[in-house]
N, C-alpha and C positions, 0 to 999 in steps of 0.2 A: 503493499501500500505505500500511499504517497507521503512524504513528509513535508515538513514546515521549512527547517533549515534550507535544504536547496530551493526553495522555491523562495523563501526569504533574499537568500543570496543572489538568485538570479533577478528579483523585483528591485532589489535596491539599488542597483546599478545604473537603474533610469532616474531613481529619484535625487542625484546631484546633491546640493548641500543648501544654504541659505539663499530665497530671492525673494523679491518683493516688485516685481514686474507689475506695472500699472494694466496693462493690458489683461493679463490671467485673471479670470473670474476667482481663480481662489486667495489672490491677494497673495499676502507674506506667509512664504510656506519653509519650512526646514526639511528637507529629505521628503517631501512629496505631502508632508503634514500640514493643512492649510489652518493658519489660526483663525480665517472666518468661518471654518466647518467645525473644528474642534479647538473652540478656545478654552477649555476646561485640563487639554491635555498636560499633565504636568511637567515635560518640558520646556514650556515657555518660559518660566522665569529663570531658568538657566541661559536661555537664550537673550532674554531680557539683558540680564547681569555681566553676559561675555560682551552682548553689545556695546553697553555703554561703555565698558572698559575700552572697547576698541575706538567706539566715538572720541576719545579723549585723545586719543594719539594725532599727530601733526605730519601728514607723509606729503611729497610733490605731488603724485598720480594719486591724489585724494580716495575717491570711490574706488577704482579696481585693487588698489592698495589694500584699503580697509577691508572690501571685500575678501580679497585672497587672505587678510590674515583674520577676518573672522570666521572663514569657513574651515582654517586651519584649525582653530582655538575650538571651535564645535567640533569638528569629527576626531579630535583627539580626547574628547573630553569622554571617559569611557561609560560614566554614569549616564549620561545625555544619550549613548548608542544604544544602552542598553534599554534606558524609557521608550526607544524608536522601534527596537526589537518588538518590545512587550505589546505597546500600542497596534504594532500590525498583526500581530499575534491574536490579541484579544478582539480588533474590532475588525480582521480582515480575511481572516484564515476560519474558515465555516465548516464546522463538522463533518460535512459530506466529502469534504476535500480528503480527510482520511479516508475514505472508501472508495477512491477511484483510484486503480492499480499505476496507471500512467503518469511519470511523475513528470515529464515534460508537457502532457496535457495539464497536467496542475502546475505547475511553474508558470504556464500561459494565462490560465485560469485566475489564479491569485493576482498575476500580474494587472491584468485587465481588471480586476475586481478593485485595488486600488487605484487604475487609472480612471477608469470608466463609471465605478459602483460596482458592488457585487450583483446586483439584483440585473443590471443593463448588462454586465458579463455574463452570467446565466441564461441569458434572454439570447444574447449572440450566441452563444454555446447551442441553446435550443434551435437555433435557426440554422446551423451549420449542420444539425440532425435531422431536419424536417421532421420537429416535434412541436407538439403545444407552446409557446412562448409565455410563461407565466411567471421566468424569473425566479423561479422554485425548481430545486434539483430533486423531484421526487423519482417515484419506483420507474417510471415509464422514461424519463431521460435518464434512468441510471443503467436500466435495461439497452438502451439504444448506445449508449457509451461502452458498455460492455462486448455489444456487437460488431462495434464499428472497429476499422481498422485504426490503429493509434496514429501512423504517420498521414493517412489520408483525412482522418478527424481532424489533425492540428493544421492543415493546411487550408481546410473549409474553414476553420475558425478564423485562421487568420484571415481569411480571403472575406468573411463575412465584418471580422472588426475594422478594415478597409474601409469597406462599406459605410459603416456606423460613422467613422471618424470623418470622411469625405462628407456625406450628408450632415454630419453637426459643423462643418465650415462652412457647408454652402445655406444652412439656415442662420447661422450667425457669423457673417464675414469677418468681425472684428476677432475672431478666435481661429482664422484661416492663416496665421503668423506661425500657429503650432501644428499645424496638419502636419508639414514634412516629419517633423518628429514623432507624431502620433504613427505615421504610416510606418516609419521605421522598428518601431516598436511593437506595431501589430502583429 
C-alpha cells in the first residue's frame, strides 16, 4: 500500500519557499501553505518572527537578497519543517490513500490534492476512470483503480489535470501567469 513519506517528498519539491505574489489568489504562502486559507496554522508565528529579523537587515539588492535570506532561515528551521510535514499529513493525506497500492498514483493524487484541493483531485481521478465524479473515493472508484493499468491511469490523470488547469486559466485570465507551472506539475 502507498505511504505518506514518498508522496510528501515528491509534493514538497513543487512547493518552494516563502512567497507573497499579489497575483496569486492564495496570497502569502510558505511551502504551499496559504495564510489566507490556513490562518491558524502553527507555523505562522515562526515565519513572522523570522520575517521581522530579516526586515531589519540593510542590503544593496534589497528585495531579492532579503527573500533569499528569509527562505534560507525558514528552510533551515527544523521545527518549522516538522510543522509543514505535520500540516500536510493532517490536512491532505486522506485515509483512502493508504488503501491504494500504486505509490506513483498516490504521489500524483496527494500532490494534486495540495495544488487543486483534495475533492477536485479526486474528481480529476474519477474523470480519468470514467466513473461518476462526486469527489469521494468510494467502492466504485476503488474498484476501477484496482482494475486499471497503473501507467495508463496515471497518464489519463495527467491529461485530465492539464484540462482542468487550462480551463481554470481560461475562466480566470489573471491566473494564466501560473499555467505553465501548473501544466508542468500536472
